[in-house]
C-alpha positions in Angstrom: 115.9 128.3 97.1 118.4 126.3 99.1 116.5 123.3 100.5 117.5 120.6 102.9 115.8 117.2 103.0 116.4 114.9 105.9 115.4 111.2 106.1 117.0 108.1 107.6 116.9 106.0 104.4 117.6 107.1 100.9 118.7 105.6 97.6 120.5 103.3 96.7 118.4 101.5 99.4 115.3 99.7 98.0 112.1 101.0 99.4 109.1 103.1 98.6 109.9 106.1 100.9 113.5 106.2 99.6 112.3 106.6 96.0 109.3 108.9 96.8 111.8 111.4 98.3 114.4 110.8 95.6 111.7 111.7 93.0 110.6 114.7 95.0 114.2 116.0 95.4 114.9 115.4 91.7 111.8 117.4 90.7 112.8 120.3 93.0 116.3 120.3 91.3 114.6 120.4 87.9 112.6 123.5 89.1 115.9 125.3 89.8 116.4 124.7 93.5 119.6 123.6 95.2 118.8 120.5 97.2 120.9 118.8 99.9 119.9 115.5 101.5 121.2 114.3 104.9 120.7 110.6 105.4 122.3 107.5 107.0 124.8 105.3 105.3 123.0 102.5 103.4 122.1 99.3 105.3 123.2 96.1 103.7 119.9 94.4 104.2 118.0 97.1 102.3 120.2 97.0 99.2 119.9 95.3 95.9 122.1 92.3 95.6 124.4 94.0 93.1 125.0 96.8 95.7 125.7 94.5 98.6 129.3 94.7 99.8 129.9 98.0 98.0 131.4 101.0 99.6 129.4 104.2 99.0 130.9 107.7 99.2 129.8 109.8 102.1 129.4 112.7 99.7 127.8 112.2 96.3 125.7 114.2 93.7 122.9 112.2 92.1 120.6 113.8 89.6 121.8 117.2 90.9 121.0 116.3 94.5 123.8 116.7 97.0 123.7 113.6 99.1 125.4 113.5 102.5 125.6 110.1 104.1 126.3 109.8 107.8 127.8 106.7 109.4 126.6 106.1 113.0 126.2 103.1 115.2 123.4 100.9 114.1 121.5 97.9 115.5 119.8 94.9 114.0 116.3 95.6 112.8 115.0 92.7 115.0 116.2 94.3 118.2 113.4 96.7 119.0 115.1 98.2 122.1 118.4 98.9 120.4 116.6 100.2 117.3 114.7 102.6 119.5 117.9 103.9 121.1 119.4 104.3 117.6 116.5 106.6 116.7 117.7 109.0 119.5 121.3 108.9 118.2 120.4 109.7 114.6 119.5 113.4 115.3 122.8 114.0 116.9 124.7 112.4 114.1 122.7 114.4 111.5 123.2 117.6 113.4 127.0 117.1 113.3 126.8 116.7 109.5 124.6 119.8 109.2 127.1 121.9 111.1 129.9 120.5 108.9 128.2 121.7 105.7 128.3 125.4 106.7 125.3 126.1 104.5 122.4 128.4 105.0 119.1 126.8 104.0 115.8 128.5 103.2 113.7 125.6 104.4 114.0 122.0 105.6 111.7 119.0 104.9 112.0 116.1 107.4 110.6 112.6 107.0 109.1 111.3 110.2 109.7 108.6 111.6 112.0 108.4 113.5 110.1 110.8 115.7 113.3 112.1 117.5 114.3 113.9 114.3 112.0 116.6 115.6 114.9 117.5 117.9 117.1 118.1 114.8 114.4 120.4 113.4 114.2 122.3 116.6 118.0 122.7 116.8 118.6 124.0 113.3 115.7 126.5 113.9 117.4 127.7 117.1 120.8 127.9 115.6 120.2 129.3 112.1 116.5 130.1 112.0 115.8 127.4 109.4 112.0 126.7 109.2 111.1 123.1 109.0 108.2 121.0 107.5 107.7 117.7 109.3 106.2 115.1 107.0 104.5 112.4 109.1 104.5 109.1 107.2 103.9 107.0 110.4 102.6 108.0 113.8 104.8 107.0 116.7 104.3 105.9 119.4 100.8 104.9 118.6 101.7 102.3 115.9 104.3 100.7 118.1 101.7 100.5 121.0 99.0 99.1 118.6 101.0 96.0 117.7 102.5 95.5 121.1 106.1 96.5 120.2 106.1 99.2 122.8 104.6 98.4 126.2 106.8 100.2 128.8 104.5 103.0 130.1 107.2 105.5 131.0 108.7 105.2 127.5 105.3 105.7 126.0 104.7 108.8 128.0 108.1 110.3 127.0 107.4 109.6 123.3 103.8 111.0 123.6 105.2 114.2 125.1 107.8 114.5 122.2 105.0 113.8 119.7 102.8 116.6 121.0 105.8 119.0 121.1 106.6 118.2 117.5 103.0 118.9 116.4 102.9 122.2 118.3 106.3 123.5 117.2 106.7 122.4 113.6 106.6 125.4 111.2 104.5 123.3 108.9 103.1 119.8 109.0 102.3 117.6 106.1 100.7 114.1 106.3 100.3 111.4 103.7 96.7 110.9 104.5 93.6 113.0 105.4 93.1 110.9 108.5 96.5 112.1 109.7 95.3 115.6 110.1 92.5 114.5 112.4 94.9 112.3 114.3 97.1 115.2 115.0 94.3 117.5 115.9 93.0 114.9 118.4 96.3 115.5 120.3 96.9 119.2 119.8 94.7 121.8 118.1 96.5 123.0 115.0 94.3 125.1 112.7 96.9 126.3 110.2 100.1 125.3 108.5 99.0 121.7 108.2 98.0 119.9 105.0 97.5 116.5 103.5 99.9 115.9 100.5 99.7 112.4 99.3 103.0 110.6 98.4 103.6 111.4 94.8 105.2 109.7 91.8 106.4 110.6 88.4 103.7 109.1 86.2 106.1 108.5 83.3 107.8 105.9 85.6 105.0 103.4 84.7 105.7 103.5 81.0 107.2 100.4 79.5 107.3 98.2 82.6 108.3 94.6 82.3 105.6 92.0 82.6 107.3 88.6 82.4 107.4 87.6 86.1 104.9 84.8 85.6 107.0 83.3 82.8 110.2 83.5 84.9 108.4 81.7 87.7 106.7 79.2 85.4 103.2 80.1 86.6 101.8 81.5 83.3 98.6 79.4 83.9 98.2 80.6 87.5 96.1 83.5 88.9 98.7 85.5 90.8 97.9 87.3 94.1 100.9 89.1 95.5 102.1 91.2 98.4 105.4 93.0 97.7 106.8 95.1 100.6 108.0 95.1 104.1 107.4 92.0 106.3 106.7 93.7 109.7 104.2 93.2 112.6 102.3 96.2 111.2 101.3 94.4 108.0 99.2 91.6 109.5 100.5 89.2 106.8 99.2 86.2 108.7 95.8 87.1 107.2 97.2 86.4 103.7 98.6 83.0 104.8 95.3 82.2 106.5 93.4 82.9 103.3 95.9 80.9 101.3 95.4 78.0 103.7 91.7 78.1 103.1 92.3 78.2 99.3 94.8 75.3 99.1 92.3 73.3 96.9 92.2 76.2 94.3 95.2 74.8 92.3 95.1 77.6 89.7 95.6 80.4 92.4 99.0 81.2 93.8 100.1 83.7 96.5 103.4 85.4 96.4 105.0 87.3 99.3 108.0 89.4 98.1 110.2 91.3 100.5 112.0 91.2 103.8 111.5 92.2 107.4 111.1 91.3 111.1 108.5 88.5 110.6 110.0 86.8 107.5 111.2 83.8 109.5 107.7 83.4 111.1 106.1 83.5 107.7 108.5 81.0 106.2 108.0 78.7 109.2 104.3 78.8 108.7 104.5 78.0 105.0 106.7 75.1 105.7 105.0 73.6 108.8 101.5 74.1 107.4 102.3 72.8 103.9 101.2 75.9 102.1 102.4 74.8 98.7 100.3 77.6 97.1 102.5 80.3 98.8 105.9 81.3 97.7 108.1 83.8 99.6 110.8 85.7 97.7 113.5 88.0 99.0 113.6 91.8 98.5 113.8 92.5 94.7 115.6 95.2 92.7 113.3 98.1 91.8 112.7 97.0 88.2 111.9 93.5 89.3 109.6 94.7 92.0 107.7 96.5 89.4 107.7 93.4 87.2 106.1 91.5 90.1 103.3 93.9 90.8 102.7 94.5 87.0 102.5 90.8 86.4 100.1 90.1 89.2 96.3 89.7 88.8 95.7 91.2 92.2 97.9 93.3 94.5 97.5 93.2 98.2 97.8 96.0 100.7 97.4 94.8 104.3 97.6 96.2 107.8 97.3 94.6 111.2 93.8 94.8 112.7 95.3 96.5 115.8 96.6 99.5 113.8 94.5 102.5 114.8 97.0 105.1 113.7 96.6 106.5 110.1 98.8 104.7 107.6 99.0 105.0 103.8 101.7 102.5 102.8 104.3 103.9 100.4 103.7 101.0 98.0 100.1 102.1 97.4 101.1 104.6 94.7 103.0 101.9 92.8 100.1 99.5 93.0 97.8 102.2 91.6 100.3 102.9 88.9 100.4 99.4 87.4 96.6 99.5 87.0 95.8 96.3 88.8 92.9 95.8 91.2 93.8 96.2 94.9 92.8 93.9 97.7 92.9 96.2 100.7 92.9 94.2 103.9 92.7 97.3 106.0 91.3 98.4 109.4 88.0 100.4 109.3 88.6 104.2 108.8 92.0 103.8 107.1 92.6 106.1 104.1 93.6 103.2 101.8 90.3 101.5 102.4 88.4 104.7 101.9 90.2 105.4 98.6 89.6 101.9 97.3 85.9 102.1 98.1 85.4 105.6 96.8 87.2 105.1 93.6 86.0 101.4 93.2 89.6 100.4 92.4 89.4 97.0 94.2 87.9 95.3 97.2 88.2 96.1 100.9 88.3 93.3 103.5 88.4 93.4 107.3 91.7 92.3 109.0 91.3 89.1 110.9 88.7 87.7 108.5 90.5 85.5 105.9 87.2 84.3 104.6 86.6 87.8 103.2 90.0 87.7 101.5 89.1 84.4 99.8 85.7 85.8 98.7 87.4 88.9 97.2 90.0 86.8 95.4 87.3 84.6 93.9 85.1 87.6 92.8 88.0 89.4 91.1 89.2 86.2 89.5 85.8 85.6 88.0 85.5 89.0 86.3 88.4 90.1 84.2 86.4 93.1 82.9 85.9 94.4 86.5 89.6 93.9 87.2 90.5 96.1 84.2 88.0 98.7 85.3 89.4 98.7 88.8 92.9 99.3 87.5 91.7 102.2 85.3 89.9 103.9 88.2 92.9 103.5 90.4 95.1 105.2 87.8 92.5 108.1 87.7 93.1 108.6 91.5 96.8 108.5 91.0 96.7 111.2 88.3 94.4 113.5 90.4 96.0 113.2 93.8 99.5 111.6 93.6 100.9 113.3 90.5 104.4 114.5 91.3 104.3 117.4 88.9 101.3 118.8 90.8 102.3 118.1 94.3 105.9 119.4 93.9 104.3 122.8 93.2 102.4 122.6 96.5 105.5 121.8 98.4 107.4 124.6 96.6 104.7 127.0 97.7 105.0 125.9 101.3 108.8 126.3 101.1 108.4 129.9 99.8 105.9 130.7 102.5 108.3 129.7 105.2 111.6 131.1 103.8 112.9 134.5 104.9 115.7 136.6 103.5 119.1 135.1 104.2 121.0 136.6 107.1 117.9 137.1 109.2 116.5 134.4 111.5 112.8 133.5 111.0 110.2 134.2 113.6 106.7 132.7 113.8 105.4 136.0 112.4 107.2 135.1 109.2 105.5 131.8 108.9 102.2 132.9 107.4 101.1 131.4 104.1 101.1 133.9 101.2 98.0 134.5 99.2 99.4 132.4 96.4 100.1 129.5 98.7 96.6 129.9 100.2 95.1 129.7 96.8 97.3 126.7 95.9 96.4 124.8 99.0 92.7 125.6 98.5 92.9 124.2 95.0 94.8 121.2 96.3 92.1 120.6 98.9 89.4 121.0 96.3 90.9 118.3 94.1 91.3 116.1 97.2 87.6 116.2 97.8 86.4 112.6 97.5 84.7 111.7 94.2 81.9 109.2 95.0 81.6 106.7 92.2 79.4 103.8 91.7 
């Protein structure tokens, strides 16, 4: 098949989503498909240091993937209003690139957000009959409203209308969490062509990872609690600093925050003004060093702001499971991450806004090395069962086949009916997704 993948950020940018989709595209190429990716030109702040200042080709083939980079006007990530406007410009820029390609695609997979990419999906369906799968990683506008980044009611209403239209009209919907399906069905009733497919990873990627970060930092004698990822209002990272403040007297415990984002200056100011000498903040790391950080840590943290009501399964979660370390999930009630950590007993779940619980979880895990090891093993089990790229790429492939129609004929909604094979595949996928209650 000829497949088109569309997402706003792709390699060489550093980030979980970029590499999740790179791995998926690579796997599809290996299975004999022709894969094109339309994406934005790399942003300097999201690059490895060695790539900063480099010029990247607008057309490039990587691992057999035909990558098409689009230059368009951009705004600083800290300017929420301008960033929102940029999200509406991206579909137009991508559609111009799509027309320039003069290719006929059998199906298109689109990473959401930004939500306005729904209009790109609608346009290529109208123009060429290309069926689209919308993969919702985040749910806008709800997440923006939750954390107070979006407060203008008319704008919220417009985005909510766009959101409902995207749910109704997508040929297929995939979500990265089970709760995402319920979230969508609370807004529009969608009985078919919707599935939870967890973000997936090539399990071999975790072979031979470095584990010398503590030695590099001179903290071999410390118990390392780390958060590595985006510093945004969605993460609720103040909870981690609040816990670190309560544990300042525990001289053998150190907290590391590794990454970049909107609230980085706020976090650094707190560390400085409050004298949090047990907290160190490092910039975004190259991918191999990022894995070194989480592989060298004694506990890895996943955290979300307590106001976050929309489903969210952070992309970093698969990597944390892969290094077989216990996970401290500081997650709002009902979130899939917390449910997975509880059901598989691969760490401890705490309630956002309650740093005392984080302290208690750190002390419990620190005191029991055997339990930490068992948590890591059980997390790896979930990764193998649910986030195995080799398995999930077959599920996506089945969806693509169910949507594709003979070239030269535009698809209709009558064409978009899962085949019996896909139906069986999805039933098997759903069966293996059934939660295993342990301990």
